N, C-alpha and C positions, 0 to 999 in steps of 0.2 A: 536533408536525410530523410528517405524515402523505403524503409525494405520491408519485406515480407515477414509478417511474425511467424517466427518458426517453431516456437514453444507455444503449448497448449499449457498454461497456467491452469486452465479447467479443470485439467483429468488430474493435475496434482492436487487441487482445491478438494477433488471428490475423496482422492485416498485420506486427505486430512479430515475431513468429517467423518470418517471413519472412527477417528479414533477422539472425537469432542466430548467431553467431559463439562460438569460442572463447574470442574475448576479453572477450566480454561476459558470457559464464557466468564465466570467472576473476572479474572486476569485481564480478559479483555475490557470488560467493562471499567476496571479500575484505572486502565493506562488510558482510556479515554477522560474518565472523570480527572484524570493527574492534568493533562492538559487543556481541556475544556471547561471543566467545572461541571456545575448542574448543567444540564441539557435539556429539561422537563419543559414542554410546550412549546419547543425549538423545530421550525422546519428544515430538515438536513437533507444534503443530496450528498449520497456515497458514489466517487468517481472511480469506477473499476472495482467494485463491489468482491470480485475473487470469492472467496469460499461463501461469503455473505454474513459471516462471523460477528463483524463489526455493525453492517446493519441491522442484526439481531440484539447486539449488545446496545444500539440504541434503543431499539425497541423497547428490550425490559427498563432501559434507564427513563422511560415516559417519554420520549420524544414527542410530538406531535404530529409529526408527518414524518416518513423517510421513504427517499427515492431512490433506486441503487440501478445501476446500471452497468454492462461490462460489455465489450466487444467479443468477448470470446463465448460461444453459446453454451459449452462445459459450465462456464463459470454462472453464467444465468440460471443455468439448472441446479447449481449445488444453493444460490441465493434462493431460487422457488422453494427448495426442499425446507430451507429453513421458514421462507414464510409461509408456507403452507402448515406449519406448527404452530402457529400464535393464534390466539381467536379472534383480533380484530384487524382482520388484514385490509380493511378499506385505512389503515394509519401506513401501510406499506406498499409500493408501488415498485415493480420490477420490470426492466427492459431489457433488450440488447439495443447497444449502441455504440458510438465512438465519439470521443470527446473534439475529434477533428473532424466531424462530421456537422456543418453549418446546417443544414435542414434539420436533422435529429434535435440540434439543441433549441431550436426556434420553438419545437414544443416543450420544453422546460421551461419554469420559470424562476423567480430570484429566490434564495433559501437563506435564514438564518445562519446557517453553518453550512461549510462544503468540506466535505474531508476525501481526500486527494492524497493517501496514505502508498509512498514504493508503486506509483502506479505510469506518472505522465512521462517518466524517462526510458518507458519501454512502448511508447506512442510510434516511434518512427520522429517525432517532432516534438519535441520537447518544450520549445519557449513557444510553438504556437498552441500547446495543448496547455500551458500554464495561463495563458494569456485569455484563453476561449474559457477556461474555467472561474479566471478572475470575474467575468460578466456576468455570472450567476450569482455573484455574494449581493445579498441586499445590503443597502446603506446600514451602517453600524455590526452587518454581520459578519463573519469571522471563517476565516479556508485555513485548515487544518493541512499543510503539506510536507510531504516527506519525498527528499530527492536524494539520490547516490549522493556519496561524496565524491570530490575530485582529488587523486592522489596522483604519485609519480607512477603508480602500477596499474591505472586506469585504461591504458593501453593494451597491457597485459592480457588483464582480462577481458577485455574486446576480443582478443584472439580467443582466448582459453571459450568465451562463450560461442563464438561461432562454431569451434572444435565440438564443443557438446553435442551442439545440434546436429552436425553432421555423422556423429558417431551412431552405430548399431544398439541397441537396446542395451547389450552386454558390455559395452563399453561405456554407458552412459552410468552404468550400475559401479563399476570398477573407479573411475572419475569420482562418484558422491563418495564411495566407502573409504577413497584414497582423502580426500577433502576432510572428511569425517573424521578420522583417525589424527590426522597433523592438527587442526585447529581445535579441536575438543577433546581428546585423548594424551597427544605429546606434547602439545603449546602448554597447557596448564601443567604439566608435569615439570616443564622445561623451568616455568614460574614457581614451583614448588607450591601448587595448589591442587587440591583433591580435584582431579575431572569432574567425578561425579557430585560434587555439591556445586560445581560449575553448568553442569547439565540442568541441575534441577533448577537452579536459580535461573536459567535461559528461559524455560518452560515457564517460568513464572511470569516471564516478560511479555504481556499481551497476550499470552496463553498461547503463543504460537509452538510448533514441534519444531526441532531441530533438524532432523532429517528433510522434512517436508520444506523449510525453509533453504535447505544446501541445495534441492534438486531446484528451486525458484531463483536462489542466484546463480547458479550455471549456467540453468537453461534460459534465464530472463534475459530475451534480445526479440528487437532490439534495444541497444544500452546507450544511456546517455549521461553524463554526470555534470555537476556543477559545485563550484567550490561557493559558500557563505556569501562571500562578495559579492559573485557573480548574480545569486538568488535577489540581493537587496537589491543589488543596484537595476535589474530590471524590472521589480516592484514599484521600483521610483520612478518610471517612466509610464507605469500603466493608469488608466482613467479608474480614477474611484478613491486616490489620494491613501493606498494602503500603508498602515501603519505596523510594522514591526513589535508585537506586545511581547511574544515569548521566543525562545529559542533552545533548542538542543543539539550542539555539533560534534561529530567525532573525528579521528584522524585515522581509523582503519579505510581499508578499500570495501568492504561489503557492507557498511553501515549507511544508513541514511539518515542525514540531515534533518532536523523538524523543525516547523518554522510557523509560527501562528500569526497571521497579518488580521489585522481590522480595516475594512473598509470605511471611511470616515465620511464620504461624499459620493453622489451619483456620477 
């Protein structure tokens, strides 16, 4: 699979940063701590930094050094905008690059923690991207990976994503609104839940914005998926004797399954 990147995640993230608040930053930090624990004095690589929010959260949490990169120049601008707001910029390096670019990867070292959340399935070559990422983990280091769940509707959503990227701006806006009303208003009511309470809970999850995430979901193309079994099987064949130490999986079509692997050997 080698398809042109059609969706600008960076432009989407620029809109997100306009609504960035202390609460969103705090929620991002909490979500990192929930899965990674304390990260003080750790070197971290943020693969596909997007808005830069989580790299910024890592800085605030006391990471020794953060390296962030993204293939999208607009995402790099977002990350640098947040980087410019910190006092000790020498702790935070920002680059434009691709996890599929072997020459770029030679410039990187190995890290205590690698954060690749919801990124590698948009590269056009997910399995190669995962393999390349795994090589950048230190011995006894951690790889925090989030990959879209494979469901019976995955092929349907692949078609919807292609359609979204082909539509004019008004068509994209209509798709976003329809998705929002069905999933965040109508569906909770069907389950006899207060949709406003559900929206509030969503915003507390990782500090993200539902409308921005919908654009990210509909526009995110290329698009690949995997079952937990496929991910675990793939890691069993990678160099480094990776051990799954934590995971969180979901059943719905738009969720990322979360995996925390520890590299046991070189």
